[in-house]
C-alpha positions as CSV (number, residue, x, y, z in Angstrom):
1,X,0.0,0.0,0.0
2,X,1.4,3.4,-1.0
3,X,0.2,6.9,-1.6
4,X,0.8,9.7,-4.1
5,X,0.1,13.4,-3.9
6,X,0.4,14.9,-7.4
7,X,2.8,17.8,-7.4
8,X,0.5,19.8,-9.7
9,X,-2.9,19.8,-8.0
10,X,-6.1,20.2,-10.1
11,X,-7.2,23.7,-10.9
12,X,-11.0,23.0,-10.9
13,X,-13.4,20.4,-9.5
14,X,-15.3,19.9,-12.8
15,X,-12.5,18.8,-15.1
16,X,-11.0,16.5,-12.4
17,X,-14.4,14.9,-11.6
18,X,-15.1,14.2,-15.3
19,X,-11.6,12.8,-15.8
20,X,-11.8,10.5,-12.8
21,X,-15.3,9.3,-13.9
22,X,-13.9,8.5,-17.4
23,X,-16.2,11.0,-19.1
24,X,-13.5,12.9,-21.0
25,X,-12.2,12.3,-24.5
26,X,-10.1,9.2,-24.9
27,X,-11.4,7.6,-21.6
28,X,-14.2,5.2,-20.8
29,X,-16.4,4.8,-17.7
30,X,-15.4,1.2,-17.6
31,X,-12.2,2.2,-15.8
32,X,-14.3,2.9,-12.6
33,X,-14.8,-0.1,-10.4
34,X,-16.9,1.9,-7.9
35,X,-17.3,5.4,-6.7
36,X,-18.9,7.2,-3.8
37,X,-19.7,10.8,-2.8
38,X,-19.4,12.0,0.8
39,X,-21.3,15.0,2.2
40,X,-22.9,15.5,-1.2
41,X,-26.5,14.9,-2.3
42,X,-25.6,13.4,-5.6
43,X,-23.0,11.3,-7.4
44,X,-23.2,13.1,-10.8
45,X,-19.8,14.6,-11.6
46,X,-21.2,17.8,-13.0
47,X,-23.6,18.4,-10.1
48,X,-21.1,17.5,-7.4
49,X,-18.4,19.8,-8.9
50,X,-20.9,22.7,-9.0
51,X,-21.8,22.1,-5.3
52,X,-18.1,21.9,-4.3
53,X,-17.3,25.1,-6.3
54,X,-20.1,26.9,-4.5
55,X,-18.8,25.7,-1.1
56,X,-15.2,26.7,-1.9
57,X,-16.4,30.2,-2.9
58,X,-17.2,30.8,0.8
59,X,-13.5,31.0,1.6
60,X,-12.0,33.9,-0.3
61,X,-8.5,33.3,1.0
62,X,-8.2,29.7,-0.1
63,X,-6.8,30.0,-3.6
64,X,-6.4,26.2,-4.2
65,X,-9.5,24.5,-2.7
66,X,-9.1,21.3,-4.8
67,X,-7.1,18.5,-3.1
68,X,-6.3,15.2,-4.8
69,X,-4.3,12.2,-3.6
70,X,-4.2,8.5,-4.5
71,X,-3.9,5.3,-2.5
72,X,-2.6,2.3,-4.5
73,X,-2.0,-1.3,-3.5
74,X,0.3,-4.2,-4.4
75,X,-1.1,-6.4,-7.1
76,X,0.0,-9.5,-5.0
77,X,-2.5,-8.4,-2.3
78,X,-5.3,-8.2,-4.9
79,X,-4.4,-11.7,-6.2
80,X,-4.6,-13.1,-2.7
81,X,-8.1,-11.7,-2.4
82,X,-7.2,-9.2,0.3
83,X,-8.8,-6.2,-1.6
84,X,-12.5,-6.8,-2.4
85,X,-14.6,-3.7,-2.9
86,X,-15.9,-3.7,0.6
87,X,-12.4,-3.7,2.1
88,X,-11.3,-0.9,-0.2
89,X,-14.4,1.1,1.0
90,X,-13.4,0.5,4.6
91,X,-9.8,1.6,3.9
92,X,-11.1,4.7,2.2
93,X,-13.2,5.5,5.3
94,X,-10.3,4.9,7.6
95,X,-8.0,7.1,5.5
96,X,-10.6,9.9,5.5
97,X,-11.1,9.7,9.2
98,X,-7.4,9.6,10.1
99,X,-6.7,12.6,7.8
100,X,-9.4,14.6,9.6
101,X,-11.5,15.0,6.4
102,X,-14.7,13.3,7.6
103,X,-16.9,16.4,7.3
104,X,-15.5,17.6,4.0
105,X,-17.1,17.2,0.6
106,X,-15.3,14.6,-1.6
107,X,-15.5,12.1,-4.4
108,X,-13.8,8.7,-4.1
109,X,-13.1,6.7,-7.3
110,X,-11.7,3.2,-7.4
111,X,-10.1,2.4,-10.7
112,X,-9.4,-1.0,-12.3
113,X,-7.6,0.1,-15.5
114,X,-4.1,-0.8,-14.1
115,X,-2.6,-3.9,-12.7
116,X,-2.5,-2.4,-9.2
117,X,-5.8,-1.4,-7.6
118,X,-6.0,2.3,-6.6
119,X,-8.4,4.9,-5.3
120,X,-8.5,8.6,-6.2
121,X,-9.7,11.1,-3.6
122,X,-11.0,14.4,-4.9
123,X,-11.6,16.6,-1.9
124,X,-12.9,20.1,-1.2
125,X,-10.5,21.7,1.3
126,X,-13.1,24.2,2.4
127,X,-15.3,22.9,5.2
128,X,-19.0,23.2,4.2
129,X,-20.1,24.4,7.6
130,X,-17.3,26.5,9.0
131,X,-15.8,27.7,5.7
132,X,-12.3,27.0,7.1
133,X,-9.7,25.4,4.7
134,X,-8.1,22.0,5.5
135,X,-4.4,22.6,6.4
136,X,-2.1,20.5,4.1
137,X,1.0,21.0,6.2
138,X,2.9,17.7,6.5
139,X,0.2,15.9,4.6
140,X,2.8,13.6,3.1
141,X,4.1,12.6,6.5
142,X,0.5,12.0,7.7
143,X,-0.3,9.8,4.7
144,X,3.0,7.9,5.2
145,X,2.0,7.0,8.7
146,X,-1.6,6.3,7.6
147,X,-0.4,3.8,5.0
148,X,1.9,2.1,7.4
149,X,-0.8,1.8,10.1
150,X,-3.5,0.5,7.8
151,X,-1.1,-1.9,6.1
152,X,0.0,-3.3,9.5
153,X,-3.6,-3.7,10.7
154,X,-4.8,-5.4,7.5
155,X,-1.5,-7.3,6.8
156,X,-1.0,-5.7,3.5
157,X,2.3,-5.2,1.7
158,X,4.0,-1.8,2.1
159,X,6.2,0.1,-0.5
160,X,9.9,0.4,-0.5
161,X,12.2,1.9,-3.2
162,X,13.8,-0.8,-5.4
163,X,17.2,0.7,-5.2
164,X,17.1,1.1,-1.4
165,X,19.6,-1.1,0.5
166,X,19.9,-2.0,4.1
167,X,22.3,-3.9,6.2
168,X,21.0,-7.3,7.4
169,X,23.1,-9.9,9.2
170,X,26.2,-7.9,8.3
171,X,25.7,-8.0,4.5
172,X,24.0,-5.6,2.1
173,X,20.8,-6.9,0.8
174,X,18.4,-5.2,-1.7
175,X,14.8,-4.7,-0.6
176,X,12.0,-5.7,-2.9
177,X,9.4,-3.1,-4.1
178,X,7.0,-4.4,-1.5
179,X,8.0,-5.8,1.9
180,X,5.6,-7.6,4.3
181,X,4.3,-5.4,7.0
182,X,5.6,-7.7,9.7
183,X,9.1,-6.3,9.1
184,X,7.9,-2.9,10.4
185,X,7.1,-3.7,14.0
186,X,8.0,-0.2,15.0
187,X,6.1,2.8,16.2
188,X,5.0,5.5,13.7
189,X,7.1,8.6,13.4
190,X,4.5,10.8,15.1
191,X,4.2,8.4,18.0
192,X,8.0,8.2,18.4
193,X,8.5,11.9,18.7
194,X,5.5,12.5,20.9
195,X,6.7,9.7,23.2
196,X,10.1,11.3,23.3
197,X,8.7,14.7,24.2
198,X,6.6,13.1,27.0
199,X,9.6,11.0,28.2
200,X,7.8,7.6,27.8
201,X,8.1,4.5,25.7
202,X,6.4,4.7,22.3
203,X,3.5,2.4,21.7
204,X,3.1,0.1,18.7
205,X,-0.2,-0.6,16.9
206,X,-1.5,-4.2,17.0
207,X,-1.6,-6.2,13.8
208,X,-4.8,-7.4,12.3
209,X,-4.6,-10.8,14.0
210,X,-3.9,-9.3,17.4
211,X,-6.8,-6.9,17.0
212,X,-9.2,-9.7,16.1
213,X,-8.1,-11.8,19.1
214,X,-8.5,-8.9,21.4
215,X,-11.9,-8.0,20.0
216,X,-13.1,-11.6,20.5
217,X,-12.0,-11.4,24.2
218,X,-13.3,-8.0,25.2
219,X,-16.1,-7.0,22.8
220,X,-18.8,-8.4,25.0
221,X,-17.7,-6.3,28.0
222,X,-18.4,-3.1,26.1
223,X,-22.0,-4.1,25.5
224,X,-22.6,-5.5,29.0
225,X,-20.8,-2.8,31.1
226,X,-23.1,-0.4,33.0
227,X,-20.6,2.4,33.6
228,X,-17.0,3.4,33.4
229,X,-16.1,1.7,36.7
230,X,-17.6,-1.6,35.5
231,X,-16.0,-1.4,32.1
232,X,-12.5,-0.6,33.4
233,X,-12.8,-3.4,36.0
234,X,-13.8,-5.9,33.3
235,X,-11.0,-4.8,31.0
236,X,-8.4,-4.7,33.8
237,X,-9.2,-8.4,34.6
238,X,-8.0,-9.1,31.0
239,X,-4.8,-7.1,31.4
240,X,-6.2,-4.3,29.1
241,X,-6.4,-0.7,29.9
242,X,-8.2,2.3,28.4
243,X,-5.9,5.2,27.5
244,X,-6.3,8.6,25.9
245,X,-4.7,9.0,22.5
246,X,-5.4,12.0,20.3
247,X,-9.1,12.8,20.4
248,X,-10.2,9.3,21.2
249,X,-9.4,6.2,23.3
250,X,-7.2,3.1,22.7
251,X,-7.0,-0.2,24.4
252,X,-3.4,-0.7,25.7
253,X,-1.9,-4.1,26.4
254,X,1.7,-3.9,27.3
255,X,3.5,-1.7,24.8
256,X,0.9,-2.4,22.0
257,X,-2.5,-0.8,21.5
258,X,-5.6,-1.1,19.4
259,X,-8.2,1.6,18.6
260,X,-11.5,1.7,20.4
261,X,-13.3,1.8,17.1
262,X,-11.7,-1.6,16.1
263,X,-13.7,-3.3,18.9
264,X,-17.0,-3.5,17.0
265,X,-20.1,-1.5,16.0
266,X,-21.2,1.1,18.6
267,X,-17.9,1.0,20.5
268,X,-17.0,4.6,20.2
269,X,-16.0,7.2,22.8
270,X,-19.0,9.5,22.3
271,X,-21.5,6.6,22.3
272,X,-20.0,5.1,25.5
273,X,-20.1,8.5,27.2
274,X,-23.8,9.0,26.2
275,X,-24.7,5.5,27.5
276,X,-22.8,5.8,30.7
277,X,-23.9,9.4,31.3
278,X,-20.4,10.5,32.2
279,X,-17.5,11.8,30.2
280,X,-14.4,9.6,30.3
281,X,-12.1,12.5,31.4
282,X,-14.4,13.3,34.4
283,X,-14.4,9.6,35.4
284,X,-10.6,9.4,35.2
285,X,-10.2,12.6,37.2
286,X,-12.3,11.2,40.0
287,X,-10.6,7.9,39.8
288,X,-7.2,9.6,39.9
289,X,-8.1,11.3,43.1
290,X,-9.3,8.1,44.7
291,X,-6.2,6.2,43.7
292,X,-3.9,9.0,44.9
293,X,-5.9,9.2,48.2
294,X,-5.4,5.4,48.7
295,X,-1.7,5.7,48.0
296,X,-1.2,8.7,50.3
297,X,0.7,8.1,53.6
298,X,-2.2,9.4,55.7
299,X,-4.4,6.5,54.3
300,X,-1.8,3.8,55.2
301,X,-0.2,5.1,58.4
302,X,-2.5,5.4,61.5
303,X,-2.3,8.8,63.1
304,X,-0.2,10.3,60.3
305,X,-1.8,13.7,60.3
306,X,-1.2,14.2,64.1
307,X,2.6,13.5,63.7
308,X,5.3,16.1,63.5
309,X,7.2,16.5,60.2
310,X,10.1,14.5,61.5
311,X,7.8,11.7,62.8
312,X,6.0,11.7,59.4
313,X,9.3,11.2,57.6
314,X,10.3,8.3,59.9
315,X,6.9,6.7,59.5
316,X,7.1,6.9,55.7
317,X,10.5,5.3,55.6
318,X,9.3,2.5,57.9
319,X,6.3,1.9,55.8
320,X,8.3,1.8,52.6
321,X,10.7,-0.7,54.2
322,X,7.7,-2.9,55.3
323,X,6.3,-2.8,51.8
324,X,9.7,-3.8,50.3
325,X,9.9,-6.8,52.7
326,X,6.4,-7.9,51.9
327,X,7.0,-7.7,48.1
328,X,10.3,-9.6,48.5
329,X,8.6,-12.4,50.4
330,X,5.8,-12.5,47.7
331,X,6.2,-15.0,44.9
332,X,8.4,-13.3,42.2
333,X,6.0,-14.0,39.3
334,X,2.9,-12.8,41.2
335,X,4.8,-9.6,42.2
336,X,5.9,-8.9,38.6
337,X,2.4,-9.5,37.4
338,X,0.9,-7.1,39.9
339,X,3.6,-4.5,39.5
340,X,3.2,-4.6,35.7
341,X,-0.6,-4.2,35.8
342,X,-0.3,-1.4,38.3
343,X,2.3,0.4,36.2
344,X,0.3,0.2,33.0
345,X,-2.9,1.3,34.8
346,X,-1.1,4.4,36.0
347,X,0.3,4.9,32.5
348,X,-3.4,5.3,31.4
349,X,-4.0,7.8,34.2
350,X,-0.9,9.7,33.1
351,X,-2.1,9.6,29.4
352,X,-5.3,11.3,30.5
353,X,-3.4,13.9,32.4
354,X,-1.1,14.7,29.4
355,X,-4.1,14.8,27.1
356,X,-5.7,17.4,29.4
357,X,-2.5,19.5,29.2
358,X,-2.4,19.2,25.4
359,X,-6.1,20.1,25.1
360,X,-5.7,23.2,27.2
361,X,-2.7,24.3,25.2
362,X,-4.5,23.8,21.9
363,X,-7.6,25.7,23.1
364,X,-5.5,28.5,24.4
365,X,-3.7,28.8,21.0
366,X,-7.1,28.8,19.3
367,X,-8.4,31.5,21.6
368,X,-5.4,33.7,20.9
369,X,-5.9,33.2,17.1
370,X,-9.7,33.8,17.3
371,X,-9.2,37.0,19.4
372,X,-6.5,38.2,17.1
373,X,-8.5,37.8,13.9
374,X,-11.8,39.1,15.4
375,X,-10.8,42.7,14.6
376,X,-10.4,41.9,10.9
377,X,-14.0,40.6,10.8
378,X,-15.3,43.7,12.6
379,X,-13.4,46.0,10.2
380,X,-14.7,44.2,7.1
381,X,-18.3,44.3,8.4
382,X,-18.0,48.0,9.2
383,X,-16.5,48.7,5.7
384,X,-19.2,46.8,3.9
385,X,-21.9,48.4,6.0
386,X,-20.6,51.9,5.3
387,X,-20.4,51.1,1.5
388,X,-24.0,49.9,1.6
389,X,-25.3,52.9,3.6
390,X,-23.6,55.3,1.3
391,X,-25.2,53.6,-1.7
392,X,-28.6,54.0,0.0
393,X,-28.0,57.7,0.6
394,X,-27.0,58.2,-3.1
395,X,-30.1,56.4,-4.3
396,X,-33.1,57.2,-2.1
397,X,-34.4,60.4,-0.6
398,X,-35.2,58.6,2.7
399,X,-32.6,55.9,3.1
400,X,-33.7,54.9,6.6
401,X,-37.3,54.2,5.4
402,X,-36.0,52.4,2.4
403,X,-33.9,50.1,4.6
404,X,-36.9,49.3,6.8
405,X,-39.0,48.5,3.8
406,X,-36.4,46.2,2.3
407,X,-36.1,44.4,5.7
408,X,-39.8,43.9,5.8
409,X,-39.8,42.5,2.2
410,X,-37.1,40.0,3.2
411,X,-39.2,38.8,6.2
412,X,-42.3,38.5,4.1
413,X,-41.0,36.9,0.9
414,X,-37.5,35.8,1.7
415,X,-34.1,37.2,0.8
416,X,-33.9,36.0,-2.8
417,X,-37.4,37.0,-3.8
418,X,-37.1,40.4,-2.0
419,X,-33.9,41.1,-3.9
420,X,-35.5,40.2,-7.2
421,X,-38.6,42.4,-6.5
422,X,-36.4,45.4,-5.5
423,X,-34.3,45.0,-8.6
424,X,-37.4,45.0,-10.8
425,X,-39.3,47.8,-9.0
426,X,-37.0,50.1,-7.0
427,X,-39.9,52.3,-6.1
428,X,-41.0,49.6,-3.6
429,X,-38.4,51.1,-1.3
430,X,-39.3,54.7,-1.8
431,X,-38.6,57.7,-4.1
432,X,-35.2,58.0,-5.7
433,X,-33.1,61.2,-6.0
434,X,-33.8,63.4,-9.0
435,X,-36.7,63.2,-11.5
436,X,-37.4,63.0,-15.1
437,X,-38.5,66.2,-16.9
438,X,-39.7,66.4,-20.5
439,X,-38.4,62.8,-21.1
440,X,-34.9,63.6,-19.9
441,X,-33.2,62.4,-16.7
442,X,-31.6,64.8,-14.4
443,X,-27.9,64.2,-13.3
444,X,-29.1,63.3,-9.8
445,X,-31.4,60.6,-11.2
446,X,-28.6,59.2,-13.4
447,X,-26.3,59.0,-10.4
448,X,-29.0,57.3,-8.4
449,X,-29.6,54.7,-11.2
450,X,-25.9,54.1,-11.6
451,X,-25.6,53.5,-7.8
452,X,-28.7,51.3,-7.8
453,X,-27.1,49.0,-10.4
454,X,-24.7,47.5,-7.8
455,X,-26.9,48.0,-4.7
456,X,-27.9,44.3,-4.4
457,X,-24.3,43.3,-4.6
458,X,-23.3,45.7,-1.8
459,X,-26.2,44.6,0.4
460,X,-25.3,40.9,-0.2
461,X,-21.6,41.5,0.7
462,X,-22.7,43.4,3.9
463,X,-25.0,40.5,4.8
464,X,-22.2,38.0,4.2
465,X,-19.8,40.0,6.4
466,X,-22.4,40.1,9.2
467,X,-22.8,36.4,9.0
468,X,-19.1,35.8,9.1
469,X,-18.6,38.1,12.1
470,X,-21.5,36.3,13.9
471,X,-20.0,32.9,13.1
472,X,-16.6,34.0,14.3
473,X,-18.0,35.2,17.6
474,X,-19.9,31.9,17.9
475,X,-16.6,30.2,17.5
476,X,-15.0,32.4,20.2
477,X,-17.9,31.6,22.6
478,X,-17.6,27.8,21.8
479,X,-13.9,28.0,22.4
480,X,-14.5,29.8,25.8
481,X,-16.9,27.1,26.9
482,X,-14.6,24.3,25.8
483,X,-11.6,25.9,27.6
484,X,-13.6,26.3,30.8
485,X,-14.6,22.6,30.7
486,X,-11.0,21.6,30.0
487,X,-9.6,23.8,32.8
488,X,-12.2,22.3,35.3
489,X,-11.3,18.8,34.3
490,X,-7.7,19.5,34.6
491,X,-8.2,21.1,38.0
492,X,-10.0,17.9,39.2
493,X,-7.0,15.9,38.1
494,X,-4.5,18.1,39.8
495,X,-6.2,18.5,43.1
496,X,-6.7,15.9,45.8
497,X,-8.5,17.3,48.8
498,X,-6.9,20.7,48.0
499,X,-3.4,19.2,48.0
500,X,-1.3,19.4,44.7
501,X,-1.3,16.0,43.0
502,X,2.3,15.0,42.0
503,X,1.7,12.4,39.2
504,X,5.4,12.3,38.3
505,X,6.4,11.0,41.7
506,X,3.7,8.3,41.7
507,X,4.8,7.2,38.2
508,X,8.4,7.1,39.3
509,X,7.5,4.9,42.3
510,X,5.4,2.5,40.1
511,X,8.3,2.3,37.5
512,X,10.8,1.5,40.2
513,X,8.6,-1.3,41.7
514,X,8.1,-2.8,38.2
515,X,11.9,-2.6,37.5
516,X,12.7,-4.4,40.7
517,X,10.1,-7.1,40.0
518,X,11.4,-7.7,36.5
519,X,14.9,-8.0,37.7
520,X,13.9,-10.5,40.4
521,X,11.8,-12.7,38.2
522,X,13.3,-15.2,35.8
523,X,12.1,-16.4,32.4
524,X,12.0,-20.0,33.7
525,X,9.8,-18.9,36.7
526,X,7.4,-17.0,34.4
527,X,7.0,-20.0,32.0
528,X,6.4,-22.4,35.0
529,X,3.7,-20.1,36.5
530,X,-0.1,-20.6,36.4
531,X,-0.7,-17.4,34.4
532,X,-2.5,-17.5,31.1
533,X,-0.2,-18.1,28.1
534,X,-0.7,-14.7,26.5
535,X,0.0,-13.1,29.9
536,X,3.3,-15.1,30.1
537,X,4.3,-13.9,26.7
538,X,3.6,-10.3,27.7
539,X,5.7,-10.5,30.8
540,X,8.5,-12.3,29.0
541,X,8.5,-9.6,26.3
542,X,8.5,-6.8,29.0
543,X,11.3,-8.5,30.9
544,X,13.4,-8.9,27.7
545,X,13.0,-5.3,26.8
546,X,13.8,-4.1,30.3
547,X,17.0,-6.2,30.5
548,X,18.2,-5.1,27.1
549,X,17.8,-1.4,28.1
550,X,19.4,-2.1,31.4
551,X,22.5,-3.6,29.7
552,X,22.5,-0.7,27.3
553,X,22.5,1.8,30.1
554,X,25.4,0.0,31.8
555,X,27.4,0.0,28.6
556,X,26.8,3.7,28.2
557,X,27.8,4.3,31.8
558,X,31.0,2.3,31.4
559,X,31.8,4.0,28.1
560,X,31.4,7.5,29.7
561,X,33.5,6.4,32.7
562,X,36.2,5.2,30.4
563,X,36.2,8.4,28.4
564,X,36.5,10.4,31.6
565,X,39.5,8.4,32.7
566,X,41.2,8.8,29.3
567,X,40.7,12.5,29.5
568,X,42.3,12.6,33.0
569,X,45.3,10.5,31.9
570,X,45.8,12.8,28.9
């Protein structure tokens, strides 16, 4: 699976739609395997292109509203029966959703005139409701990650350059045009850099087989759970945790994850929030406070609040020593299982916390941009209003009365019919300047008629600017409400009985406990335990990764120590 963004984007919707439909000279409609229109009332190329052109005209600053890219597939995948029409439609829907183009107008054409199946996406960058243009910044990078993720999930082949070489087993080996996706068991580029910024390990998307197995195991819990507490308890018993990722949720199991939408029909964040009657972020904020309260010293040490600071420090050290002894006397496998589950649960809590931070940051940036651009909308509305009022003064003897009459006509007959009636009979609004004498028009009447010729255009522009200003202020108000909700949610996560909640310290303690447990346990003990087979594999993989990183840190430490000694000797 690969993508292509033509360097020269189409100049118009009409010509591109006709070309993709095979309705231009030298082409045939037989090249189209299937097509579908999204957010459009028809599939006719001429009608859809006219609708998209009208929508694009709402944004005067977007000079190139036509957006076109192609997704193509390996012929071998088609020969193996992996790409029937219904699968291609699903891939198209996933690509549109991951690119953030779900609400945009578009035409999707699947062609069969080449040996490799491919789909064309002809998209209107201008949003039909907001009028805002889709930002194409880094769209190549986004499509690269999209193709890798979809290919991994559906076990499709992914593209490589024929001339590209890599080192494998100490020898240079050329890579075929398409490599199997299993060779790319690595995180996406976006996930890698985000994890690096957040100082955590990157997560890897599950393959199609893993997603299917997970869906068969947990799907029934989504339908039977009564609230978020019940659902998280059911999933936790399976070693699966809900975590925030982007604008939605994922199911994390170890270092791998699957999207919530992959768990079946109706398993969506918004639908679950509606059914449970509680937003996930609010639930996690309350849950975070409860967990922090349970882990707090005052909940575990009797009489902690009445102690002096020195006594509290001694009591905490004594309690930590007691817990260390208890964990050391516990079976090593049971301890590593409990520590690993506890660590990953708190990772989900941390993910919600970080998502809250990012959400507030994004809303604050949007607020600054909306406030900064509001003045432009106000100035445009004032300028168009002044132009319209001046035209009314130039035309009618009583412009205020003419404005009232026009407004009354619009309320009675509608905007379009009122505009047509005024254009045909200007006297409906009142008497114009000047008069006709002896069959000749006075200069004042000629000026009035000349100004009246463009009056409907000026009034239309003034009305459009009023609507744009009102829409912009609605966006400011919506941003203010969303920011207030985000700040309230974040405050709930940060506060525990009016005491600052230090998530970093808790995560550090959970990571240290897990590291000690992984060091203490052995592969042989894990394999001989009574845990489920998939749980054994998860713990073995976690232990292998931890031990490799531990050895790597030791090598780096030894190298740095050696470099320091060499410098001193020199």
